[in-house]
N, C-alpha and C positions, 0 to 999 in steps of 0.2 A: 095252178097249171103245172103240168111235168114235162119238161122238154129234153129230149135225148140227143146226142150226136152220135154217129159211129161211121167210121171208114170201114164198109162192108167188103170191100174187096171182090165186088161182082155180086149185084143184087140178085141174079137169077141163079147162079150157081148156090148162093147161100139163103136160098127161100126157106129152108126149114129152120135155120138158125134165125132169121129174122121172125119167123113165126113164134119161137121159142121166147125170144126175149119180149116181143110184144105181148105175149100171154102172160108171161111171168112178172112184168114190170109195168105194163100198161101206160106207156106214154101218151100224152095227148098230142104231142107234135114230136116226129121223129126225122131229123136231118140226116141225110146219108151222103156219103162221099165215095168216090170211085166206084160209081155203079156200072160202069163198063157196058152200057147198052144205049144203042140208038133210041130215038125218042119212039120210033114207030114200033119197037119191040118191048117197051116197057110194061113190067107185070101189072097192069091195072087190076086184074081180076084178083089176084093174091092181095095186093093192097086194100081193095075194097073188102075183101072177107075178113081182113084183119081190122075193120073198123075205120079205116081212113078214109073218108068220103071226099076229102079234098085233097088234091095232090098238085104239085107243080114241079117241073123237073126240066134238065136240059142235059144232054148226053151224047156220047159218040162211042163209036164201035170198039171195043177192047181196051179202051183207056178214058181215064178221067170221068166225068159225069158227076152231077150233083142233084139232090132231090129233096124235097121238103113234103112230108106225109103229115096229115093233120086231121083230127078229129072235131076241130072247131073250123068254121068258115075260114078261108083262105083266099087272098087275092094277089095275084102276082104284081110284084112291085117293079122289079126288073131283073134281067140278066146281064151279067157283065163280060166283058173280054178285057181283063185287067191290064194286059201288055200287048193287046192286039196281036195274039198269035193264032186265034182261033180254038184255043182250048175252053172246054165246059168245066169251068173250075168256080164259078160264083153265081149264086141266084139268090134274090131276095123275095121275101112275102110280107103282106100287111095282115097282121092278126086283127080280130074283131074289135079291138080296144084302141087300135091305131099304131099299135107297138110294131115296128119293122124287124124282122128276122133275117138276118143275112147268114147264109151258109157257104162256107169257103172249103177248098181243095188246095191247099198251096202246094206248089211243086217239091218233089222230094228233093231235088238238087243233084242227082248222080252221086258218084264216089269220091271226085276230087275236087276239095273246096278251094278252087281257083277259078275266078270267072273268065280269067283271059284264056284258058285252055278248056273249059268245060262249059259249054254253051248252057246245059241244064241248070247248073249252079248260077250262071249268070241271069238266067230267065227267073230263079227263085229270089234272088237278092232283089231283081227288079219289080216282082210281084209284091214282095213285102214293102217296097218302097212306094208302090201303088197303094197300098192298104193305108199307109200312113196320110197320103194325099186324100183317099177316100174318106177318112175319118173326119178330117177337118171340115167337112160340109154339116155335120152335126153339131148342134147347139146342147149345152148342158142339160136342158129342160127336156130334150128329147128322149123318147123311149126306143132304144134299139139294144138289140142282142145280137152278137156275132159269134157265130159258133163253127166248129169243123176241125178238120185235120190241118193244123198249121204247120205240121213237119218241122217244128223248131221245139226244144225242149230248152227253156229259157234259165232255169235255176239250177245252181249245183245239185240241189236234192231232186231235181226232175231226170236224173240219169243214175244209173248204177254206180259210176265213177266219173265224176267230172274231170278228174285228172288224166284219165286214160282216153276219154272222149274229146277233149278239148280241140283236137284237130281233125274230128270225125264230122262229116256233115250232119246236121240237125243240131249241134252242141258248139260250133265254132263261135269264136268272139265275133266275127261280123254279123253272123246270123243272129246271134243274141243281141248285138247292139241294135240292130234294125227292127227286130221284134219288140224292144223295149221302146224304141222311138216311135213305133206303131201304135204301141199302146198307150204310150203318153200322149199322142196326138189326138185321141177319143176320149181321154182321161177313162179309159176302160178299167172296170173292176174285174179281176181274175176271180171268176167265182168259186172255182175249187180251192183256191189258195186263199180265198178270204174266209174259208170253212176250215181248212186244214193247216196246221203251223207250217211255215217254211222250212224248219228244220226236219219235218217227216218227210221220207222217201214216198214219191207218190209217180205211178207209172200209169200209161194207157196203151203201150205199144211193147210187144217182145217179138224179137226176129225168129223167123222160120228157121234161121241156121241154128238156133239152140236145139239141141236133141231133147232137152228136158227144160222148157222154158220156166216151169214153176221152181225146180230144184236150182237153177243157176240165178233166176230172177234178175237177168241184166236187161231191165226195161229201160223205157224212155217215156216222160210225159209229153207227147206230141198233139194230143187232142185237147181243144180248150173252150171253154164258155167265156165270152166277155159281156159285161152288162154295162150300159151307159150309167153314169151317176144317178140319173133319174129312177133307175130301177135296184139300185143297191139295198134298199130297205125292204124290197119285195122278196129278195132271197131267203128262203127258209131251209132249204136242204140240198144237199149235193153229194154224188159219189160216183166212184169209177167201178163199174162192174167187170172186175177181175176175172170172176169165173167164167165169162165168155171165152176167154182165151183157150179154156179147156174144153170147149165144145168139139164135136167131130168136125174135121175139115174146117178149122176155124179161119176168121180172118186174123191177121197179126195185129190189129187194133181192137179195142174192147170200147162198148158203149160208155159215155160220159153222161150222167144225168143230172139236172137241176130241178129243183121245185120253187116255183114262185108264187106269191099271193096273188090270187086272179081277180 
């Protein structure tokens, strides 16, 4: 089973990119974040043409939104409002074998890393705290996958310069501490880092502000796939599709893909 996660930064604007990625990489399940579309305008026809006959989603106009597209039967497990602010940032589905798949879009947090003066940053920290509480409901034998744009680069090699970004939102000490606490609370396996050595640079996001993103390569790994301990041995392969950042009119994020024994 091949599962991909991608902050697509508007599903309707990037329909051509979605089609290209699905055609070239053939995921069985694709989790999207920042779909930026109200439910009544979700592009069902396109999704069906791409072979995804099962789909759950929750969205809002111009902001946020998450969706799970699947070629496998899919049952809505729940939608969540993690910090009770009405944002559409978390949806979960049950796969045919009973595995729960959770799709997250963690708040970006704005520009100022101080929750006292920046409400967006405060919301981000509270959201990650809620992820820690949420993870405690699972037992070690449960099969759970958590994916999405977590908007935090936790390791030094997950950013182009840890020294220069240590006070920049997404790589601050408090964010990394809370990220690690959430990961520990569910004993989550970081799928990509279990395949790629921690000493190796690994990115899934490059800013639009960089005129030549490939040449400067000032990236961050903001998109993650977590597996519960019961699924660790099922992980066969994984990669970040870096080339998608070079698509015409791209998202600033690229897809992250894992393959599990089905």
